[in-house]
C-alpha positions in Angstrom: 0.0 0.0 0.0 1.3 3.4 -0.9 0.4 6.6 1.1 1.6 10.2 0.9 3.7 12.0 3.5 1.8 15.2 4.3 2.8 18.3 6.2 1.5 18.6 9.8 2.7 21.9 11.3 6.5 21.9 11.2 6.5 18.1 10.9 5.3 15.5 8.4 3.1 12.5 8.9 1.0 9.9 7.1 -2.8 9.6 7.0 -4.3 6.2 7.6 -7.6 5.1 6.1 -10.6 4.6 8.4 -10.8 0.9 7.4 -7.2 0.4 8.6 -7.8 2.2 11.9 -10.9 0.0 12.5 -9.3 -3.3 11.4 -6.3 -2.8 13.7 -8.2 -1.1 16.5 -6.0 2.0 16.4 -7.3 4.8 18.6 -5.0 7.7 19.6 -1.5 6.1 19.6 0.6 3.6 17.7 4.0 2.1 18.6 6.7 2.9 16.1 9.2 0.1 15.7 12.4 0.7 13.7 13.9 -2.6 12.6 16.3 -3.6 9.8 15.5 -0.8 7.5 11.7 -0.9 8.2 9.3 1.3 10.1 6.5 -0.8 11.7 3.4 0.8 13.2 1.7 -1.4 15.9 -1.5 -0.6 17.7 -0.9 0.3 21.4 -2.6 -2.4 23.4 -3.9 -1.9 26.9 -4.8 -5.4 28.0 -5.4 -4.5 31.6 -7.4 -1.3 30.9 -10.3 -1.1 33.4 -9.0 -3.8 35.7 -8.6 -1.4 38.6 -12.3 -0.4 38.6 -13.3 -4.1 38.1 -11.2 -5.1 41.1 -12.7 -2.3 43.2 -16.2 -3.5 42.3 -15.3 -7.1 43.1 -14.1 -6.0 46.5 -17.2 -4.0 47.2 -19.4 -7.0 46.2 -17.2 -9.4 48.3 -16.2 -11.3 45.2 -12.5 -11.1 45.8 -12.0 -14.2 47.9 -9.3 -16.8 47.1 -10.6 -19.8 45.2 -7.7 -22.0 46.4 -6.0 -22.0 49.8 -2.6 -20.3 50.0 -1.0 -23.4 51.5 -2.2 -26.9 50.7 -2.7 -29.3 53.6 -0.2 -31.8 52.1 2.5 -29.2 51.4 5.7 -29.3 53.3 7.5 -26.0 53.7 10.7 -27.6 55.0 
């Protein structure tokens, strides 16, 4: 795919089509990887986004209990 380099203020940039943004779930940021003569754009992933609020809600609901005991009955710590 070919795309033009366009002026953006004192810098230059590229414009990505809406279909590419949607396909790769690109929002506001991309990671730029420079590798062996190539520039690679990768979507920024936030796999744990929202976990803090989810854990707070679990705690408020009493759903944050251990499912397994910390130490098993047959475990020797010696």
